[in-house]
Backbone bond lengths (Angstrom), bond angles and torsions (degrees), N, CA, C in turn:
res aa  C-N    CA-C-N  psi(-1)  N-CA   C-N-CA  omega(-1)  CA-C   N-CA-C  phi
1 Q - - - 1.456 - - 1.526 109.30 -
2 V 1.316 115.73 138.82 1.457 121.37 -176.89 1.525 110.17 -90.14
3 H 1.321 115.33 134.92 1.464 121.24 173.17 1.510 109.07 -129.18
4 V 1.323 114.25 137.74 1.462 121.92 177.03 1.526 106.72 -129.65
5 V 1.331 117.41 122.53 1.466 120.98 -175.09 1.519 109.75 -132.28
6 E 1.326 115.22 124.96 1.460 121.13 177.62 1.524 109.78 -92.62
7 L 1.314 115.74 142.86 1.454 121.98 -179.53 1.513 109.50 -136.28
8 G 1.339 115.77 151.47 1.446 119.87 167.49 1.502 117.11 108.33
9 G 1.308 119.59 -5.54 1.445 120.14 179.30 1.516 112.41 -68.04
10 E 1.321 116.32 141.34 1.453 120.86 178.80 1.525 110.45 -164.81
11 L 1.313 115.51 -179.16 1.456 122.24 175.04 1.525 108.79 -82.96
12 V 1.312 116.44 130.17 1.459 121.34 179.92 1.524 109.02 -137.60
13 Q 1.311 115.94 148.65 1.460 119.85 -178.94 1.523 111.23 -78.66
14 P 1.315 116.85 153.20 1.479 119.73 175.01 1.518 111.00 -54.70
15 G 1.320 115.29 137.78 1.454 120.96 -176.39 1.503 114.08 87.31
16 G 1.306 116.97 -7.72 1.452 121.47 -177.08 1.522 112.97 -83.56
17 S 1.328 114.02 -178.42 1.458 121.99 -177.83 1.521 110.13 -128.11
18 L 1.313 114.55 156.44 1.459 120.55 179.82 1.523 107.87 -159.02
19 T 1.320 115.81 145.13 1.460 120.15 175.93 1.523 109.57 -119.44
20 L 1.306 115.75 126.34 1.455 121.94 175.56 1.523 109.25 -98.82
21 S 1.325 114.81 148.55 1.461 121.14 176.44 1.519 109.36 -123.58
22 C 1.299 115.16 151.15 1.465 121.42 176.02 1.520 107.44 -132.73
23 A 1.311 115.10 117.01 1.464 120.85 179.78 1.524 109.62 -101.98
24 T 1.309 115.85 139.75 1.466 119.99 -178.98 1.521 110.32 -129.19
25 T 1.320 114.70 150.87 1.456 121.46 170.40 1.518 108.05 -138.38
26 G 1.320 115.77 155.08 1.456 119.91 175.56 1.510 114.91 84.61
27 L 1.320 117.16 6.60 1.471 121.11 -179.12 1.521 111.14 -111.63
28 I 1.300 115.91 154.10 1.461 119.81 166.02 1.521 104.10 -85.44
29 F 1.338 115.54 86.74 1.457 120.42 -161.67 1.522 112.94 -61.74
30 H 1.327 117.52 -36.12 1.469 117.75 -176.20 1.530 111.71 -71.27
31 L 1.324 117.26 -9.37 1.462 121.55 174.24 1.530 112.07 -102.36
32 T 1.326 116.47 7.85 1.457 121.41 -172.42 1.518 112.03 -102.02
33 D 1.323 116.31 132.79 1.461 122.55 170.94 1.530 107.51 -90.87
34 M 1.324 116.17 130.28 1.463 120.48 -174.69 1.521 111.11 -116.36
35 G 1.308 115.84 146.31 1.460 119.88 178.78 1.505 112.47 -143.65
36 W 1.314 115.46 150.28 1.465 123.13 170.19 1.517 108.62 -108.10
37 Y 1.315 115.42 130.99 1.451 123.64 176.19 1.515 108.32 -123.46
38 R 1.318 115.92 164.54 1.461 119.35 174.74 1.519 109.78 -145.01
39 Q 1.322 113.34 154.74 1.457 119.80 177.79 1.523 108.89 -138.14
40 A 1.307 114.88 115.55 1.458 121.05 177.00 1.522 109.10 -89.45
41 P 1.326 117.55 157.99 1.468 119.96 -179.73 1.519 111.63 -55.50
42 G 1.326 115.95 129.62 1.455 120.88 177.41 1.514 115.03 77.73
43 K 1.336 116.48 5.54 1.465 119.49 -178.32 1.522 110.33 -122.79
44 Q 1.314 115.57 162.92 1.458 120.62 177.34 1.526 110.30 -78.09
45 R 1.314 114.70 155.45 1.453 119.70 174.85 1.526 109.25 -65.32
46 E 1.331 116.10 136.77 1.455 119.98 -178.33 1.520 110.72 -131.63
47 L 1.321 114.43 151.14 1.456 119.84 176.70 1.522 109.43 -73.14
48 V 1.324 115.95 132.86 1.462 121.62 176.20 1.530 109.51 -98.87
49 A 1.323 115.26 -52.64 1.468 120.82 -178.21 1.516 108.97 -161.49
50 D 1.315 115.65 151.11 1.450 118.30 173.45 1.527 110.39 -140.88
51 I 1.325 114.08 160.26 1.461 121.35 179.69 1.516 107.16 -141.35
52 D 1.323 116.30 124.41 1.457 117.51 -175.85 1.523 110.63 -90.86
53 R 1.317 115.55 -178.09 1.465 120.62 -174.42 1.521 112.06 -64.11
54 G 1.330 115.93 -21.35 1.452 120.55 176.66 1.520 113.05 -92.22
55 E 1.345 115.86 7.00 1.464 124.80 179.71 1.527 113.17 68.24
56 T 1.310 116.94 21.94 1.463 120.00 168.93 1.527 108.30 -76.60
57 T 1.330 115.64 132.39 1.461 120.33 -176.08 1.524 111.19 -111.87
58 H 1.320 113.21 156.92 1.466 121.05 177.80 1.515 107.15 -145.22
59 Y 1.338 116.42 139.56 1.458 121.49 -178.45 1.520 110.88 -128.69
60 S 1.325 115.98 148.16 1.452 119.37 171.16 1.525 108.36 -71.02
61 D 1.306 116.49 155.35 1.460 120.64 -178.31 1.522 111.75 -62.12
62 T 1.324 117.14 -28.56 1.461 120.41 -175.89 1.524 113.09 -72.55
63 V 1.329 117.28 -19.31 1.462 119.35 -177.60 1.529 112.61 -118.23
64 K 1.310 117.55 -6.86 1.457 121.04 -176.54 1.531 110.33 -57.87
65 G 1.307 115.83 131.01 1.459 120.82 -178.51 1.516 113.90 89.12
66 R 1.337 117.20 -13.03 1.475 120.66 -179.86 1.530 111.77 -113.81
67 F 1.321 116.82 -33.23 1.464 121.92 -177.35 1.526 109.58 -109.82
68 T 1.334 115.18 149.02 1.459 121.47 176.26 1.519 109.19 -133.59
69 I 1.315 116.08 125.83 1.461 121.05 176.41 1.528 108.17 -101.26
70 S 1.322 115.48 141.61 1.455 120.81 178.07 1.523 108.76 -148.61
71 R 1.308 115.49 167.73 1.464 119.20 -178.36 1.516 110.24 -142.69
72 S 1.335 114.75 155.05 1.449 121.90 172.57 1.521 107.67 -126.06
73 N 1.316 116.04 109.47 1.462 118.70 178.99 1.529 111.25 -70.37
74 V 1.329 116.45 -24.96 1.464 119.88 178.11 1.522 109.86 -70.10
75 K 1.326 116.53 -46.19 1.466 120.86 -179.32 1.520 112.15 -83.48
76 E 1.334 117.06 -12.47 1.471 122.79 -175.92 1.528 110.10 58.33
77 M 1.312 113.70 49.66 1.458 120.53 -178.22 1.525 110.35 -136.05
78 V 1.312 114.69 158.20 1.454 121.44 172.40 1.528 107.61 -129.24
79 F 1.324 115.57 148.70 1.459 121.47 -174.18 1.521 110.15 -127.24
80 L 1.325 114.71 153.25 1.452 120.38 174.35 1.518 107.80 -133.10
81 Q 1.327 115.62 107.53 1.457 121.13 176.57 1.520 107.63 -89.47
82 M 1.318 115.59 124.64 1.455 121.48 -176.02 1.519 108.92 -119.78
83 T 1.308 116.32 128.66 1.458 121.49 178.01 1.519 109.81 -127.67
84 S 1.323 115.03 168.12 1.475 121.61 179.31 1.522 110.94 47.73
85 L 1.295 115.26 47.92 1.469 120.28 -176.75 1.515 110.83 -69.71
86 H 1.311 115.12 143.53 1.462 119.97 173.96 1.519 108.98 -134.99
87 S 1.300 116.13 172.72 1.466 121.62 -170.42 1.522 112.39 -57.79
88 E 1.322 116.94 -30.28 1.466 119.87 -179.88 1.527 112.60 -68.80
89 D 1.322 117.23 -10.90 1.466 120.79 176.50 1.526 112.03 -85.85
90 T 1.310 116.26 -5.70 1.462 120.26 177.94 1.519 110.03 -63.33
91 A 1.322 115.96 124.22 1.460 120.85 -177.08 1.525 109.24 -177.40
92 V 1.309 115.16 169.82 1.461 120.34 165.86 1.536 106.63 -87.98
93 Y 1.309 115.62 127.10 1.455 121.60 -178.31 1.526 109.78 -101.56
94 Y 1.315 115.48 129.58 1.453 122.18 -176.69 1.526 110.52 -117.98
95 C 1.312 114.03 147.01 1.462 121.53 175.87 1.527 108.26 -106.31
96 N 1.319 115.27 139.68 1.462 120.91 -179.60 1.520 109.52 -129.68
97 A 1.316 115.35 139.48 1.464 121.74 179.28 1.516 109.64 -126.02
98 K 1.330 115.33 131.68 1.465 120.40 177.28 1.518 109.25 -130.66
99 T 1.328 114.51 133.96 1.462 120.47 176.26 1.524 108.30 -126.08
100 P 1.321 116.98 171.16 1.474 118.38 175.18 1.530 113.10 -61.33
101 F 1.344 116.46 -14.17 1.460 120.47 -174.42 1.523 112.84 -112.55
102 S 1.327 118.05 0.09 1.454 120.75 -175.88 1.522 110.73 -84.28
103 P 1.340 116.47 164.36 1.469 118.62 169.48 1.528 109.63 -57.83
104 P 1.329 117.09 160.11 1.480 118.65 -176.75 1.527 113.48 -56.74
105 E 1.328 116.39 -33.86 1.466 119.29 -178.18 1.516 112.07 -81.85
106 G 1.310 117.77 -6.56 1.451 120.60 -178.97 1.514 111.81 75.80
107 Y 1.317 114.27 -165.17 1.464 121.64 178.87 1.525 108.64 -113.40
108 W 1.342 115.18 135.49 1.460 120.91 -177.45 1.519 110.66 -114.90
109 G 1.327 115.03 147.26 1.442 120.15 166.78 1.518 110.20 -86.37
110 R 1.336 115.31 -178.55 1.462 119.80 -178.89 1.511 112.74 -88.40
111 G 1.294 117.53 -8.76 1.446 120.75 176.13 1.520 113.75 95.56
112 T 1.328 114.84 159.65 1.462 121.90 175.77 1.529 107.87 -137.93
113 Q 1.319 115.96 136.21 1.456 121.32 -174.25 1.522 111.20 -83.65
114 V 1.322 115.11 127.41 1.459 122.26 171.65 1.526 107.52 -115.37
115 T 1.314 115.56 123.15 1.454 121.22 179.04 1.516 108.80 -122.12
116 V 1.318 115.28 123.17 1.463 120.68 178.59 1.520 107.66 -108.52
117 S 1.320 114.64 110.94 1.456 119.80 -175.19 1.516 109.70 -161.05
118 S 1.329 115.17 149.37 1.452 119.58 174.96 1.521 110.39 -93.42
């Protein structure tokens, strides 16, 4: 059974930094494409960053240069380092995993809340 769990969300001040982690079990992780998404109140879920099995990364324009996605195939985890945070980054952050064998939508975690506020 596949499990995806996000960790690390908290309240942070504007301009601050935070690193989110996503732990997975039940996947052939080195064949898995991983992504971070977020959903702010009243808005649709959007892609923040993703990293494929070959470690090619992609970022949304809103976070490019501020966020860094990385993965550890040994730990079967993916990370999102966030810097220069501002209030518009406030959202629930979700981790998504897709493999050649997963449903088309992949596997989702339950999310972790990031709040940027003074």
